[in-house]
N, C-alpha and C positions, 0 to 999 in steps of 0.2 A: 504494500499500500504506499502510495506517495505520501511525503510529509504534509504537502499542501492540503490533501483531503483530510489527513488525520488531524491537522491544525484546525482546520474548518469545522470538524465534528467536536473539538475538544473544548469542552465549556470549563475546564479547570485549568485554564492557561497559567494562572497565578501560581498553582502548586507544581505545574510542570515546565517551570521557565528555564530549567537547565537545557532540556532538548530542545526548546524554542531558540534559544540564544546560539545553541550549537549548529542548528539548521541555518540561521542567518549568517553565522561565521562562515558556514561552508559555501554560501552564496556570494559572499563578497569577492570582489576582483582580487588578483594577485598583487602582492605588496611590490611596490616598485623601489628598487634600492637607488641611491644617488651615486654617481661616478661611474667610471673615473673621471676626474676633472683635469682641466689644462690650465696652468697659471698664465700670467703676463709674459713670462719668459718661455713659454710654450713648452713647459715641462708638464709630463703626465703625473698627476697626484692619484693615489690609489689608497692610501691609509686613512682610516676614519678621522683620526685626529687632524691629519694634514688637510684633509677635505673640509672639515669643519672650520679649520682656521682660514682656509682660502675662501670659503663662503662668507665668513665673518669679515674678512678684509674687503671683500666685494660689496657686501650690503652696508658696511660702515661708511662707505663713500656717500650714501645718501644723507648722513647727518653730517652738516657743514658747521664750521664756526662762523658765526655772523661777524661781517666787517663793520666794526663801529666807528671806523674813522671817517666816514662820510655821512653821518648822520646830521641832518639839518638841525639848527638851533630854533627852538620855539621862541617866537617873538611874543613878548609879554603884551597882553592887551589891558589897556588902562580903562577901557570904556565899559567894561563888564559885559554881561550877556543882555542884549535888548531884544524887548519883544516877547520876553518869557516871564510869566507871573507865575511863580510856584509858592504856594503856601501850605502850611501844615493841614488846613481844612480841605483844601482841594485834594491833596495827596490822600487823605483819609477818606474822602468822599469817593474817589476812584477805587480805592482798595476795598471799600464797603460794597461796591458796585459788582465786584468780581463774583463769578460763579463759584460757589464753595466746593462744587464737586470736581473742578479742574484746577484748583488753587491748593496751596499748602494749607491744610486744616488746622495746623499748630498755630497760626498767626493770630496774635491777640492785639487788640488796640493799646498802646503805650499810656 
């Protein structure tokens, strides 16, 4: 009897989970190994540790250090923010108008 039909008729899957997962594992595709790799010097790398180090070197190039020598300076504004009127009452009014089911329920009015 194929396991698919046995599985379809098995109402007790919680107690028979070992055979279920064994079946799933048997249907998974083959595991694909990594390597061998070739480094920048065109040398073939076959050892697990060496391949891991080469992959680390390759992917580490994604993370770069930012060049902070060309960061523009912020001009100080002496005029302040114009056209924006923010008060405690307006903020509390907007917060009270939020839907409770989509906001943080732990918020309380100060």
